[in-house]
Structures are given as structure tokens and as C-alpha cells.
C-alpha positions, 0 to 999 in steps of 0.5 A: 233472275232469268237468262235474258235479264242477266244478259241485258244487265251485263250489256248495260254494265259493259255499255256504262264501262265503255262510255266511262272509259271512252276518252273525249278528244282534247281538240273538241269544244262542245257548244250544244244547240237547244233547237226548236224545228217543230211546233208553232215556233219552227219557222224561226227555230229552223232558220236559227238552227241552220245558221248556227250550225253552218257557221260552226261548220265553216269555222271547223272546215277553215281549221277550227278555233286555234285548231280546235273543232266545235261540236253542236249536239242538237236537242229539240225542245219545241220552244217549251221551257221544261223540255229546254231545261231537260235538253240542257241537263241532257247535253251539259256533260257530253263531249267534254262539257258544254262551255256556252248555251244560246237557248233562243228563248226568253223562258228557257233563259230565265229557267237556266239563269241559276242552274247555268250559273252554279254550273259555271257555263255562260249563256249568250242571250243575244237580245232576249232573255232577262234584260237586267242580266246586262249588269254583270255584277248580279248575273255573272254568267249571262250576256245579252249584248248587242242590246236588250229588250228595254234598250230596244223599247227605248230605241223603238220609241225614239224612232217613232219620235223621229217620225213625229219630229221629236220626242216632245211630239209624242205627247197625246199620241196612242200606241197599240202594243201587241205582245205574246202573253209570255215572259218574253212578250211582257219583258218591256212592259215596265220600260214602256210604262216609264216611257209613257209617263215621261213623254206623255203618250198612252199605250194599250196592251193586247196580249196574244195567248201562246195557245191561240196565236193565230186567233187575233181578229177580235184584237185587231177589231178593237185596234181599228176602233181605237185608232192608235197612231202606231202599233208596236209588236213583240211577237214570235212564231205564228203570232207575227204573221197572223198580226200582219195579216190582220193588220192588212185586213183592217188596212192599218197603215203598215209604215206605222206598224213596227215589230221588235227584232224577233217580229221582223223576218221573212217568215213573218211577212211572206204569208200576208202577200202584198198586204205586208208591204211597208211593214217595219221592224227593229233589227240588231244587224245587217240584212241580205246575203251580200257579205263575204262570210255568206259567200264562204258559207255557200262555197264551203258548205252548200256547193259541196252538199254539207249545208244544214238547211235550205239554201234559200234561207241563207241571208234571211233575217233570222239565218243572219241573226244566228250566224252573228250569234255563232260568230260572237260565240266563236270569238269568245271561245277563241279568246278563251283558248288563247288565254288558256295557253291553246288548251280547250277551255272550260265554261268559266274561262269562256265566261271570262273571255266573254267579259273581255270581248271586243269586236271592232268594225276592223275585226268584223271586216276580217271576219267577212261580217263588216256591216253585218256584225255589230261592234261590241265591247263587253265588260264585267259591269256591262254585259249588254256590250256598249248598247249601239241601239237599233236599226230599222228595216222595212219590207218592200214585198221581196226583201227587207231594206234598212231605212234607218241606221242605228237609232240610239237607245236611251241608256240614261233611262235604261241603265238605272232600271237595269241596276235596280232590277238587278239589285232586287234580284240580288236581294231576293236571292240573298246574293252579293254583288260581284266586284267589277273593279 
């Protein structure tokens, strides 16, 4: 061994020793951020990362969670599932150990269900991921409130029925379903199959390959020939803006083009210019920047040069969604800290707090989020949190406006599907259902 190699080895040992002996602050709670600020999904990822970090920084500036500071170590994964799992492995044990993850990816969620469960770290997959994780007996560490893809599919169908004068009038209608050819995009298909059979409408599937999201001309030419009554989109990233532009090009009536809640942001409609006016999408929360919590973020962070993104993004759909996500995380951690006698909780204790999380309208008002944060009541049995349904928002050329408040999901149809899929998962994995009491 030469002198240089010997020196490097000695430094490595010294560094390892330093890491091993450096104490972790007892007041720090780790909530790692799996982010994607690069690549074709960056327009959404940038807004989500900024909203999450801004809310955590606001809470820290206002005294933290019962005196504890949140740290959000970011790990860029470009919305690639394998890299998302690597980011999980890289951040899991840092800063005293992660207590919760929000990967903002259905693919990463599926890949981490068993891993995070074994590590006893909960995931909040707010309105994405595996729908049957709503059954906490099978998926104790995954939460998908305030509503799931399947519930959203039924609520969108209900909304279309409302426009047609009732569910009976769906018979004979034709819907074009444009979706990302990815686990996320395919997630609602079994539910649409059930709905189509039950209510007598037909729907044609138009998958969009992740590698060619901006190449949709042939799809929309098919749609023009088919002349569906409505178009429904389950898209993400560059796929959304491309679809809206192509729909405008064929003069598809925008008021009958409805995206899911990951297909309804400013980044999706702005590239279409005036052609995007009238486009609708589902949403799970309020719109705009008029909420007291948004004012506090501006005054506490951005006015002092401490914001985590472009201030123009504040109040946009995906920014608000990330703030809502972060608020749910904070409230669950707050409950876990209180349950733990004021001490920093671990992942299992945060999971327990999620399973007793109840946010009422009154509590949302206390947080400065009345009308923005959907109320939820989570239980061991129901990780979907009470299932309020969806709102419908519409683009007017400058902003989204809510045009229909809470369209209810068809819980009587969705819950049996959830339990059936959860039972199949447990049988496949040789698992026994938890006793939820």
C-alpha cells in the first residue's frame, strides 16, 4: 500500500468514525423529499417540491411541531421508479430516521409498499398510488386520503351524468379515455370497466407512451373520427399540455374534456393559449391564493428571500396540493409527538397517528386553510379518510375556478372493489389481515 492509499484509507476511517459519533439532534424530525425537478415531469415536480418545503419552513419559523424542527432532505429522482427507490434507500436512515414519505409517484409507491412496510415507515400517497391501500387491514403503512383514483373515476362519471340529466342518461354515451401508459394511468381502468357495464356507456382507450408524450396527433385524429361525447384524461407532465393543445386543434369542445386531478394545473393549460379555455379537471382541494396560510408563507418566507421556488407559483394548483399534503403530514406528526410525551416519534408512531387523524372544518380554519384543506377522518380500516369526492374546476384563460363543489364518489361501488383487490394482494403475499377492532 503506497502513502497516498494509506492516507485515503485513514481519512475514510476517520470520516466514518465522525459520522458514527456525531449525535443526531433530538428535536429534528426527518421527512425526506423524493423530488423530480428535472425531466418531462419537472413542471409538476417543481411546484410540488416548493409547496412541501415552503410549508415545512413556515411551520419551523412559527416554532416547529411542538418544538421539533422538520428537515426535508431532497433527493432528485426524475420520476424514474428505480431512482425513486434508490432515493428512499439513501435518505431513510438520515437525520435520525425518516418518519414519513410522500413520493408523488404511483410507480414509486408500488415499488415501496413492501419495503416501507418492513421498515415501518408510512407513506402518504395523497390521491395516487395503489387504490386498494385504502384498506388498512392489508396495507398498514400506506395512506391515500382524501380520495383514491377509483373514487375519483366514479365521481367524474357522476359529474358527466349530472351534465346529462342523471345516471340513466349515460346509456349509449361514448367516452374517450386518454391515459399515460404507466401504472398510474392504468389504475382506474378496472373501475371504468365496472361503470361502463353498470350504466351502459362505452369508452375507448387511448394509451400515451411515456417516451412519446408529445406525439399525440394520431390519437386525436382517431378521437375526431370517433366523435365521443366526452373525453377523460389520466395524464401527467408534458402529456397533459400536449393533449389539451391537440384537443383544441381538432376543435373538441373543451367543456366536455375533463382531466383527473393530476391533469389540471396551470402548467397543463397555459401552453394551449386561448385554446385551453373551458377545459375542466377534478381537484381535491381549493384553488387560488386567498387563504391565510398562503399569506403567511408570503410574509414569513418570500418577503424575506427564504422561499423555495418562484413566488409566481404560489396559489397554483400543484403548489396548493403540496401545501395540503405537507399540512396532513404535519398534523399526523403533531399527533404522534403528543402521543409520545413530546419526544420525537418514529415511523410506526407516526403511522398510528395517521390512523387516528381527524381534521375537521374547524381545525382547517385554525390552520388558515379553511376551504383549501379537505376535512378527513382516517381509521385503521379506512385509509381513504372518509371519501368526500371531488370538486370540478374550469380554466377561464387566466385561472382555475371551481364550477361544481364536492361531487360524491360512489363509495358503495368502490369499497367492495377495494376490499376484493386487498384480499387478492394478501392471498398473493401470504399475509393475514390486521384486526382493526
